[in-house]
N, CA, C and O atoms as CSV, one atom per row, in Angstrom:
chain,resi,resn,atom,element,x,y,z
A,1,MET,N,N,197.362,209.946,192.463
A,1,MET,CA,C,196.190,209.241,192.354
A,1,MET,C,C,196.734,207.822,191.705
A,1,MET,O,O,196.286,206.729,192.052
A,2,ALA,N,N,197.694,207.989,190.782
A,2,ALA,CA,C,198.303,206.656,190.319
A,2,ALA,C,C,199.013,205.987,191.374
A,2,ALA,O,O,198.947,204.758,191.378
A,3,GLU,N,N,199.660,206.546,192.244
A,3,GLU,CA,C,200.238,205.900,193.568
A,3,GLU,C,C,199.189,205.025,194.304
A,3,GLU,O,O,199.289,203.840,194.624
A,4,PHE,N,N,198.142,205.900,194.500
A,4,PHE,CA,C,197.072,205.182,195.235
A,4,PHE,C,C,196.539,203.910,194.688
A,4,PHE,O,O,196.321,202.937,195.410
A,5,LEU,N,N,196.323,203.923,193.364
A,5,LEU,CA,C,195.682,202.971,192.711
A,5,LEU,C,C,196.891,201.658,192.776
A,5,LEU,O,O,196.588,200.490,193.020
A,6,ALA,N,N,198.110,202.080,192.537
A,6,ALA,CA,C,199.061,200.941,192.360
A,6,ALA,C,C,199.114,200.252,193.945
A,6,ALA,O,O,199.241,199.030,194.027
A,7,GLU,N,N,199.023,200.999,195.064
A,7,GLU,CA,C,199.072,200.657,196.290
A,7,GLU,C,C,197.746,199.597,196.611
A,7,GLU,O,O,197.828,198.551,197.256
A,8,ALA,N,N,196.736,200.060,196.097
A,8,ALA,CA,C,195.350,199.284,196.391
A,8,ALA,C,C,195.433,198.033,195.407
A,8,ALA,O,O,194.985,196.952,195.789
A,9,PHE,N,N,196.040,198.179,194.058
A,9,PHE,CA,C,195.922,197.173,193.188
A,9,PHE,C,C,196.826,195.996,193.433
A,9,PHE,O,O,196.479,194.818,193.340
A,10,ASP,N,N,198.239,196.520,193.816
A,10,ASP,CA,C,199.382,195.574,193.933
A,10,ASP,C,C,199.057,194.353,194.991
A,10,ASP,O,O,199.299,193.176,194.725
A,11,PRO,N,N,198.527,194.763,196.117
A,11,PRO,CA,C,198.070,193.387,197.023
A,11,PRO,C,C,197.109,192.669,196.354
A,11,PRO,O,O,197.282,191.461,196.511
A,12,LEU,N,N,196.117,192.959,195.634
A,12,LEU,CA,C,195.106,192.249,194.989
A,12,LEU,C,C,195.809,191.375,193.842
A,12,LEU,O,O,195.519,190.196,193.643
A,13,LEU,N,N,196.659,192.011,193.193
A,13,LEU,CA,C,197.259,191.146,192.158
A,13,LEU,C,C,198.097,190.066,192.728
A,13,LEU,O,O,198.067,188.940,192.229
A,14,ASP,N,N,198.929,190.383,193.866
A,14,ASP,CA,C,199.677,189.423,194.581
A,14,ASP,C,C,198.841,188.336,195.119
A,14,ASP,O,O,199.240,187.173,195.052
A,15,GLN,N,N,197.647,188.655,195.677
A,15,GLN,CA,C,196.770,187.606,196.363
A,15,GLN,C,C,196.293,186.783,195.135
A,15,GLN,O,O,196.163,185.566,195.269
A,16,MET,N,N,196.042,187.340,194.024
A,16,MET,CA,C,195.407,186.529,192.936
A,16,MET,C,C,196.512,185.444,192.574
A,16,MET,O,O,196.263,184.239,192.523
A,17,ILE,N,N,197.784,186.014,192.325
A,17,ILE,CA,C,198.717,185.048,191.972
A,17,ILE,C,C,199.038,184.048,192.795
A,17,ILE,O,O,199.246,182.921,192.346
A,18,VAL,N,N,199.130,184.363,194.256
A,18,VAL,CA,C,199.317,183.323,195.183
A,18,VAL,C,C,198.310,182.381,195.170
A,18,VAL,O,O,198.595,181.189,195.280
A,19,GLY,N,N,197.041,182.797,195.039
A,19,GLY,CA,C,195.856,181.835,194.941
A,19,GLY,C,C,196.124,180.891,193.774
A,19,GLY,O,O,196.133,179.684,194.016
A,20,ILE,N,N,196.341,181.315,192.557
A,20,ILE,CA,C,196.607,180.417,191.377
A,20,ILE,C,C,197.796,179.512,191.579
A,20,ILE,O,O,197.701,178.318,191.294
A,21,ALA,N,N,198.814,179.979,192.015
A,21,ALA,CA,C,200.044,179.087,192.418
A,21,ALA,C,C,199.537,177.976,193.417
A,21,ALA,O,O,199.773,176.796,193.157
A,22,VAL,N,N,198.938,178.284,194.401
A,22,VAL,CA,C,198.440,177.278,195.441
A,22,VAL,C,C,197.666,176.320,194.800
A,22,VAL,O,O,197.853,175.119,194.991
A,23,GLU,N,N,196.743,176.785,193.996
A,23,GLU,CA,C,195.812,175.818,193.263
A,23,GLU,C,C,196.474,175.023,192.202
A,23,GLU,O,O,196.075,173.879,191.981
A,24,GLU,N,N,197.437,175.526,191.538
A,24,GLU,CA,C,198.112,174.700,190.691
A,24,GLU,C,C,199.121,173.748,191.310
A,24,GLU,O,O,199.408,172.691,190.749
A,25,TYR,N,N,199.647,174.111,192.437
A,25,TYR,CA,C,200.466,173.231,193.227
A,25,TYR,C,C,199.559,171.994,193.795
A,25,TYR,O,O,199.917,170.817,193.745
A,26,GLY,N,N,198.475,172.404,194.276
A,26,GLY,CA,C,197.491,171.375,194.944
A,26,GLY,C,C,197.048,170.423,193.776
A,26,GLY,O,O,197.033,169.209,193.985
A,27,GLU,N,N,196.705,170.908,192.614
A,27,GLU,CA,C,196.508,169.898,191.440
A,27,GLU,C,C,197.608,169.051,191.169
A,27,GLU,O,O,197.486,167.839,190.992
A,28,GLU,N,N,198.737,169.700,191.133
A,28,GLU,CA,C,200.045,168.749,190.730
A,28,GLU,C,C,200.227,167.597,191.910
A,28,GLU,O,O,200.786,166.526,191.671
A,29,GLN,N,N,199.721,167.922,193.136
A,29,GLN,CA,C,200.062,167.072,194.090
A,29,GLN,C,C,198.790,166.061,194.522
A,29,GLN,O,O,198.811,165.245,195.444
A,30,GLY,N,N,197.823,166.301,193.723
A,30,GLY,CA,C,196.782,165.466,193.841
A,30,GLY,C,C,195.709,166.013,194.976
A,30,GLY,O,O,194.801,165.288,195.382
A,31,ILE,N,N,195.894,167.279,195.414
A,31,ILE,CA,C,195.006,167.752,196.607
A,31,ILE,C,C,193.872,168.433,195.762
A,31,ILE,O,O,194.033,169.105,194.743
A,32,ARG,N,N,192.754,168.142,196.357
A,32,ARG,CA,C,191.548,168.757,195.782
A,32,ARG,C,C,190.534,169.111,196.830
A,32,ARG,O,O,190.551,168.451,197.868
A,33,VAL,N,N,189.744,169.973,196.700
A,33,VAL,CA,C,188.653,170.454,197.688
A,33,VAL,C,C,187.509,169.789,197.140
A,33,VAL,O,O,187.062,169.939,196.002
A,34,SER,N,N,187.010,168.934,198.173
A,34,SER,CA,C,185.706,168.178,197.850
A,34,SER,C,C,184.567,169.024,197.442
A,34,SER,O,O,184.483,170.222,197.714
A,35,ASP,N,N,183.693,168.345,196.778
A,35,ASP,CA,C,182.361,169.072,196.559
A,35,ASP,C,C,181.560,169.300,197.835
A,35,ASP,O,O,180.823,170.279,197.951
A,36,ARG,N,N,181.723,168.331,198.848
A,36,ARG,CA,C,180.958,168.672,199.953
A,36,ARG,C,C,181.518,169.669,200.780
A,36,ARG,O,O,180.752,170.192,201.589
A,37,MET,N,N,182.732,170.054,200.747
A,37,MET,CA,C,183.312,171.242,201.374
A,37,MET,C,C,182.847,172.431,200.852
A,37,MET,O,O,182.472,173.393,201.522
A,38,ILE,N,N,182.880,172.345,199.444
A,38,ILE,CA,C,182.299,173.700,198.712
A,38,ILE,C,C,180.770,173.898,198.967
A,38,ILE,O,O,180.319,175.017,199.212
A,39,ASP,N,N,180.033,172.851,198.908
A,39,ASP,CA,C,178.644,172.804,199.488
A,39,ASP,C,C,178.354,173.434,200.758
A,39,ASP,O,O,177.444,174.250,200.906
A,40,ALA,N,N,179.230,173.002,201.782
A,40,ALA,CA,C,179.031,173.613,203.100
A,40,ALA,C,C,179.502,174.956,203.186
A,40,ALA,O,O,179.150,175.596,204.178
A,41,GLU,N,N,180.229,175.504,202.339
A,41,GLU,CA,C,180.574,176.984,202.207
A,41,GLU,C,C,179.480,177.572,201.619
A,41,GLU,O,O,179.107,178.623,202.140
A,42,ILE,N,N,178.893,177.180,200.705
A,42,ILE,CA,C,177.783,177.671,199.885
A,42,ILE,C,C,176.508,177.949,200.787
A,42,ILE,O,O,175.945,179.044,200.771
A,43,VAL,N,N,176.098,176.914,201.557
A,43,VAL,CA,C,174.941,177.064,202.437
A,43,VAL,C,C,175.332,177.777,203.699
A,43,VAL,O,O,174.515,177.937,204.606
A,44,ASN,N,N,176.400,178.150,203.760
A,44,ASN,CA,C,176.726,179.079,204.986
A,44,ASN,C,C,176.742,180.737,204.711
A,44,ASN,O,O,176.833,181.607,205.576
A,45,ILE,N,N,176.631,180.921,203.293
A,45,ILE,CA,C,176.638,182.149,202.999
A,45,ILE,C,C,175.310,183.027,203.245
A,45,ILE,O,O,174.247,182.848,202.651
A,46,ALA,N,N,175.509,183.814,204.029
A,46,ALA,CA,C,174.127,184.559,204.555
A,46,ALA,C,C,173.379,185.144,203.457
A,46,ALA,O,O,172.173,185.280,203.665
A,47,ALA,N,N,173.854,185.539,202.276
A,47,ALA,CA,C,173.275,186.336,201.150
A,47,ALA,C,C,172.373,185.155,200.528
A,47,ALA,O,O,171.436,185.554,199.836
A,48,PHE,N,N,172.497,183.905,200.655
A,48,PHE,CA,C,171.670,182.899,200.036
A,48,PHE,C,C,170.679,182.241,200.971
A,48,PHE,O,O,170.143,181.164,200.708
A,49,HIS,N,N,170.451,182.961,202.112
A,49,HIS,CA,C,169.432,182.595,203.113
A,49,HIS,C,C,168.183,183.253,202.955
A,49,HIS,O,O,168.166,184.344,202.385
A,50,ASP,N,N,166.989,182.668,203.442
A,50,ASP,CA,C,165.568,183.351,203.508
A,50,ASP,C,C,165.722,183.811,204.851
A,50,ASP,O,O,166.692,183.680,205.597
A,51,ALA,N,N,164.397,184.482,205.090
A,51,ALA,CA,C,164.130,185.272,206.311
A,51,ALA,C,C,164.216,184.473,207.523
A,51,ALA,O,O,164.345,185.093,208.578
A,52,ALA,N,N,164.165,183.154,207.555
A,52,ALA,CA,C,164.248,182.293,208.543
A,52,ALA,C,C,165.649,181.775,208.964
A,52,ALA,O,O,165.927,181.105,209.958
A,53,GLY,N,N,166.479,182.241,207.975
A,53,GLY,CA,C,167.899,182.019,208.088
A,53,GLY,C,C,168.320,180.426,207.431
A,53,GLY,O,O,169.300,179.778,207.799
A,54,ARG,N,N,167.615,180.119,206.687
A,54,ARG,CA,C,167.968,178.693,205.978
A,54,ARG,C,C,168.313,179.141,204.471
A,54,ARG,O,O,167.843,180.115,203.882
A,55,PHE,N,N,169.198,178.250,204.008
A,55,PHE,CA,C,169.671,178.132,202.641
A,55,PHE,C,C,168.386,178.159,201.737
A,55,PHE,O,O,167.490,177.337,201.930
A,56,ASP,N,N,168.303,179.103,200.754
A,56,ASP,CA,C,167.235,178.924,199.790
A,56,ASP,C,C,167.837,178.821,198.437
A,56,ASP,O,O,168.699,179.628,198.090
A,57,ASN,N,N,167.446,177.910,197.689
A,57,ASN,CA,C,168.193,177.538,196.392
A,57,ASN,C,C,167.749,178.609,195.198
A,57,ASN,O,O,168.441,178.779,194.194
A,58,ALA,N,N,166.445,179.335,195.458
A,58,ALA,CA,C,166.070,180.178,194.545
A,58,ALA,C,C,166.805,181.546,194.824
A,58,ALA,O,O,167.255,182.275,193.940
A,59,ILE,N,N,166.861,181.782,196.138
A,59,ILE,CA,C,167.608,183.200,196.444
A,59,ILE,C,C,169.136,182.993,195.838
A,59,ILE,O,O,169.729,183.892,195.242
A,60,PHE,N,N,169.640,181.786,196.057
A,60,PHE,CA,C,170.943,181.434,195.601
A,60,PHE,C,C,171.054,181.640,194.079
A,60,PHE,O,O,171.963,182.334,193.624
A,61,LYS,N,N,170.147,181.049,193.291
A,61,LYS,CA,C,170.266,181.150,191.721
A,61,LYS,C,C,170.107,182.632,191.392
A,61,LYS,O,O,170.793,183.150,190.511
A,62,ARG,N,N,169.180,183.334,192.114
A,62,ARG,CA,C,168.925,184.890,191.797
A,62,ARG,C,C,170.123,185.757,191.992
A,62,ARG,O,O,170.428,186.718,191.287
A,63,ALA,N,N,170.802,185.279,193.088
A,63,ALA,CA,C,172.070,186.166,193.460
A,63,ALA,C,C,173.185,186.023,192.554
A,63,ALA,O,O,173.960,186.939,192.278
A,64,LEU,N,N,173.249,184.714,192.048
A,64,LEU,CA,C,174.220,184.404,191.041
A,64,LEU,C,C,174.043,185.225,189.868
A,64,LEU,O,O,174.890,185.957,189.354
A,65,GLN,N,N,172.721,185.007,189.458
A,65,GLN,CA,C,172.221,185.894,188.163
A,65,GLN,C,C,172.759,187.241,188.301
A,65,GLN,O,O,173.594,187.708,187.526
A,66,ALA,N,N,172.213,187.927,189.416
A,66,ALA,CA,C,172.555,189.267,189.653
A,66,ALA,C,C,173.947,189.704,189.559
A,66,ALA,O,O,174.267,190.837,189.200
A,67,GLN,N,N,174.754,188.797,189.884
A,67,GLN,CA,C,176.174,189.204,189.917
A,67,GLN,C,C,176.868,188.717,188.622
A,67,GLN,O,O,178.044,188.973,188.361
A,68,GLY,N,N,176.089,188.036,187.877
A,68,GLY,CA,C,176.589,187.454,186.408
A,68,GLY,C,C,177.400,186.397,186.618
A,68,GLY,O,O,178.306,186.181,185.812
A,69,LEU,N,N,177.220,185.617,187.667
A,69,LEU,CA,C,178.117,184.429,187.747
A,69,LEU,C,C,177.424,183.190,187.591
A,69,LEU,O,O,176.207,183.161,187.770
A,70,THR,N,N,178.111,182.084,187.252
A,70,THR,CA,C,177.389,180.864,187.165
A,70,THR,C,C,177.790,180.053,188.330
A,70,THR,O,O,178.734,180.449,189.014
A,71,GLU,N,N,177.133,178.885,188.648
A,71,GLU,CA,C,177.387,178.203,189.888
A,71,GLU,C,C,178.784,177.560,189.691
A,71,GLU,O,O,179.477,177.406,190.697
A,72,ALA,N,N,179.189,177.228,188.660
A,72,ALA,CA,C,180.615,176.610,188.378
A,72,ALA,C,C,181.613,177.730,188.811
A,72,ALA,O,O,182.546,177.442,189.561
A,73,GLN,N,N,181.443,178.945,188.373
A,73,GLN,CA,C,182.314,179.942,188.688
A,73,GLN,C,C,182.458,180.133,190.226
A,73,GLN,O,O,183.538,180.265,190.802
A,74,LEU,N,N,181.313,180.132,190.779
A,74,LEU,CA,C,181.453,180.361,192.445
A,74,LEU,C,C,182.231,179.255,192.943
A,74,LEU,O,O,183.253,179.374,193.619
A,75,ARG,N,N,181.617,178.006,192.523
A,75,ARG,CA,C,182.298,176.789,193.246
A,75,ARG,C,C,183.821,176.920,192.859
A,75,ARG,O,O,184.615,176.709,193.776
A,76,GLN,N,N,184.312,177.230,191.669
A,76,GLN,CA,C,185.744,177.313,191.514
A,76,GLN,C,C,186.408,178.378,192.449
A,76,GLN,O,O,187.458,178.136,193.044
A,77,ASP,N,N,185.769,179.522,192.544
A,77,ASP,CA,C,186.170,180.749,193.435
A,77,ASP,C,C,186.369,180.131,194.862
A,77,ASP,O,O,187.383,180.371,195.517
A,78,ILE,N,N,185.320,179.295,195.334
A,78,ILE,CA,C,185.391,178.907,196.657
A,78,ILE,C,C,186.436,177.877,196.935
A,78,ILE,O,O,187.124,177.887,197.955
A,79,ALA,N,N,186.534,176.897,195.888
A,79,ALA,CA,C,187.530,175.949,195.950
A,79,ALA,C,C,188.983,176.360,196.095
A,79,ALA,O,O,189.842,175.769,196.749
A,80,ARG,N,N,189.137,177.616,195.283
A,80,ARG,CA,C,190.467,178.232,195.341
A,80,ARG,C,C,190.699,179.006,196.649
A,80,ARG,O,O,191.844,179.288,197.000
A,81,SER,N,N,189.684,179.331,197.329
A,81,SER,CA,C,189.842,180.054,198.648
A,81,SER,C,C,190.028,179.028,199.593
A,81,SER,O,O,190.632,179.342,200.619
A,82,LEU,N,N,189.626,177.832,199.462
A,82,LEU,CA,C,189.591,176.862,200.517
A,82,LEU,C,C,191.188,176.043,200.356
A,82,LEU,O,O,191.729,175.458,201.295
A,83,MET,N,N,191.637,176.131,199.282
A,83,MET,CA,C,192.852,175.337,198.952
A,83,MET,C,C,194.072,175.778,199.868
A,83,MET,O,O,195.168,175.233,199.742
């Protein structure tokens, strides 16, 4: 069981470390993900769409609250993933 957990956990830890390193490097180099790029990613997340397939801000807010996330945390996660 411990071996299984290590095999599952190690790649996730590596991915997190690489993500943070890339983010730090980007900041040092003056590279930044624009708010517009982050907005585009958010409106394309299907979980935030209404029955007609359009982005719905109320659904967005409820989904964040249900996950215990703030909009700032989500935006930071998206920025890191786009870096």
